N, C-alpha and C positions, 0 to 999 in steps of 0.2 A: 472498409465502410466509413464514410465521413459522418460528421456529427449530425447533419440534417437527415441522412438516411437512417441512422440509429434512432433518432427521436421519432421519425415518421413510423418506423417499424414498430416501436414501442406503443405509440398512440393507436396505430391500426390494430394491434393485437388486443389492446384494451377495449376498443370498440367492438371487436369480434366477440369478446367475452360476454358483453351485453349487460345492461342494467338489470334485466330480469335475473340473470345468473347471480349477480352480486347481491340482490335482495334475498334470493333464496338462501345463499350461504350466510348472510347476515342474520337471517331468522333463526338459523341453527347455531350460530356462533362458531362455525366449523373453520377454524384457522389452521388446523393441523396440516392439511395439504400444502398450504402456503409456507408453513414452518419447515416442512420436509423439503419443499422446493427451494427454499432459501439456502438450506444446508447443501443441497446439490449444486446450486449456482455458485456458492462460495468455493466448493471443491473444484468446480469447473474453472473458476477464476484463477485457480492455482496452476492449471494445466493447459489453458487455452487463451487466445488473444481476446481483448475486450470486445471486438466486433461480434464475437460468437456469444458473449455473455450478456451484453447490454440490452439487446432487444427484448429478451425474456424478462430480464430484471425490471426494465421500465414498464413493460406490460403488466406484470404482476403488481407493481407499485400502484398503478392506476386502478387496477381491479380492487385492490385492498382499500384504496381511498373511497371507492364507490360503496364497498361493503360497510365502511365506517359510517357513511352518511345514512345508511338504512338500518343501522343497529341501535339497540338501546344503549344508554350511557355506559353501563358497565362493560358491555361487549365492545363498544366503540373505543374505549380506552385501550383494551387489549389489542384490537386491530390496528389502532394508530401507532402503538408501540412497535408492532411488527413492520408496519409501513415505513416508519422512521428508519429501521435497520436496512430495509431495502433501499431507501433513498441514500443512506450513508454509504452503502456499498456501491451504489450507482455513481456516487461522487468519486470514490476511489478508482473504479474502473474507467471513468471518463478521464481522470488524470492520467491513467495508464495509456489511454488512447491519445494523449497529447493535447487535451483541451482543458487547460487550467480554469478558464473562466466558467465554463459549464460545470466543471467539477465542483467549484465553490458554490455555484447555484444549487446543485443537488445537496451539498453539505448543509447549506443554510436551510434548505427545504426540510431536511431531516430534523433539524432543531425545531422548526415550527410544528412539524407533525408530532414530535415527541412531547412538546410542551402542551399541545392540544389534548394529548392523552394523559397529561399529568406528570410526565417525566422531564425533569429539568437538567438531567445529567449530560445531555448531548451538547449543550451550549459550550462547555469547556472542551469537549471532544472536537467540536468544529474548529476551535482555535488550534488544537493539536494538528488537525488536517491542514489548516492554513500555514502553520509553521513548516510542515513538510513541503508545501508548495514553494515557500520562500527558500527553503534549504536547497531544493533542486535548482533554484535560480542563483544559488551561491551568494545569497544576501545574508551575511552572518548577523548583522545588527538586527535586522527585521526578524530573523528566525529566533534569536535570543529573546527579543521583546515580546513576540507573540507567544512563545512557549512559556515564558514567565507568567504572562496573563492567564494562560490556560492552567498552569499549576496553581495559581492563586484562586481561580474560580472553580476548580474541579471539586466535585462532590464525592468522588471515589478515589481510592489509592491507585487503582489501575490507571485511571486517566492522569492522575498526578505523576505516576511513574513514567508514562509515555511522554508527557509534556517535558519532564526532566531529561529524558533521553534526547529529544530533539533540541532542547536547550544546550545540552552537552555537545551535540553535533555543531550547533552554531558557534560555541566557544572554540571547537576544533578548527572550524573554518577561519575563525579570527586569529588562530595561532596561540590561544591562551591555554596552555597545558594544565596549569593548576586549577583554574575554574572548571575546565572540562572534567578533570578527574573527580573534583568535589561533587559536581553535579551528577556524574555517573554513580557515585556512592549514594547520593540522595535518591536517584532513580531506583537503585536496588532496594533501598529501605522501603520505599513506597510499594514496589511490586511484590516484595516479600510479605508485606502487610495486607495486600489486596485480598478481598473476600471473593469467593466464586460469584459470578454474575448470573442473574436469572435471564434466560433467553440467550440469543446468539451473542457471542463475545464481541465487544467492540475492538476494532483494530486487528493487528496481526495475531494469529493463533497457532502458527506452525513453528515458532521459535521456542525451544525449550529453555534457553537462557538469553533473552533479548539483550540484557545488559552486557554480557560478554561479547556478543556479536557486534553490538554498536560500539563497544570499546575498541575492537579491531578496526572498525570503520574510522573511528576518531583518530586512532594512532596513525593511520595512513595520512589523513588530512593534516595531522600535526608534523608530518615528516619523519616519524619514528617507524620507518618501514620494516626494519628487522622484527621489532615487537609486533607490528601489525600482522606480518605474515605468520608468525607463530600462533597468534590468537585466531586468525581467520582460518588457518589450516585445520585447527582443532574444531572450531565451531561449524564450519561448512561440512566437515565430515559427518557431523551429527544431524544434519538436516534430513527430514523424512524424504523417502524416494519420490513420493507423489507431490511434494511441495515444489513444483517446477519453477514457479515465479520467484520464490525465495532462493532456490538453487541458482537461478539465473542472476538475480541481483547480487547475492553475496559471493557466488562463485566468480563473477566477473570482477567484483571488488578485490577478491583474493588474488586473481591474476594480475590486476593493476598494481597491487601492493608488491608482488614479487618482481614485476617489471621495474617499479620505482626503486626497489632494493638492488637492482642490477642483475637479477637472476633471469636474464632474457630468455634463454632456452626453456627453462622451467615455466616461465610465464606463457610462452607460446604453447607448450604442451597443455597447460591448464586451460588456456583460451580455446584450443582446438576441441577439448572435451566439453566445454560449456556452451560453445556457439550453437549447437543444435537446440539446446534448451532455450537459449536467448531468442532464437528465431521462432520457436514454438509459442512462447508467451507474448511476443510482440509488445514490449513495454517501452513507452516513451521515457519513463524515468530511468530504466536500465540503459537506454540509448545514451544517456549522459556519460556513463562510465565507459561504454563501448567506444564513443568518440575519443575520450581521454586516452584509452588504451591504444587505439589506432595511432594517435598522434605520438605517443611515447615510443611505440615500437618502430614507427617510421624513422626515428632518429638512429635506429640500429638496422637500417635496411640492408646492410652488407652481411648480416648474420644469416647463415643458411636457414635456420629455424624460422626466422621472420619472413624470408623469401617464400618458404614453403607454406606459411600460414596466410600470406597476403591475399591470395585469391578468395579463400573462404571468408576472410575478414571484410574484404570489399563487397562480396556478395551479401553478407549479413547487414552491412551498413546500407546498402541499396535497398534491401528488403524492408528495413525500418523506415528509411526516408521515403520510400515509394508509397 
């Protein structure tokens, strides 16, 4: 589903809900169904492609916005806070669909919605999301600069922690081991100090130890592939079974690290295991590592394990590019 189709589907669903329905819900302040639906959509976002999640996500965001317009001030603040989370998640799913420009539009929209409801914490989180976009563009300098701004502006330790994680990834891209490790230590300090959040958690919620996982990611980018494989082997094994998107992302990074370490046959076995998950979640960001892995394995095209994997790898690349 292309971006125009996704946006049209979302708008059409919102119209079908109707202004009368939104006024009725606003009168009762009944946001519970939307909170439950948001939890379900987040869970679905871990197991399905963005084209399946985005239409409902956008439709409910429009419906909630209509509810807020018809609510009293206290109810409106609660509704806008939830709408902001819908918009923030729509930004993430749109990036996963490969549309960075619209992803940032949704992220900025979430900030405006949150601020309208009295919550100023999403401003720094929007910078965290921008740092993630520049990271996948392999722009080390911009990633570091944006993540530092996010860390400076953040109102919570959780957002400071995630900003520091992306800053560390920027330092890894730049090849700066010492700054990367120091920033990872800073990220751990912030995340260890973070207080439980009211409402849906911002950002990733399926990583039991995000600092260790990102450390493995960074070690690979720093060329310390043996250390990277050790960390990623341990952390990927601990991912929840239902967290398909994270299993695809970090499982593929694990295979890439093993291939870069010269363990070609093992990398092929890991790739064969994770490719069905990669295809299921259909992620534009995961595709970045899939292409890297394909190029790396192509250098070893005479290895029987690579030859055996090649048809499935080509099919997966065509699936994502199509």
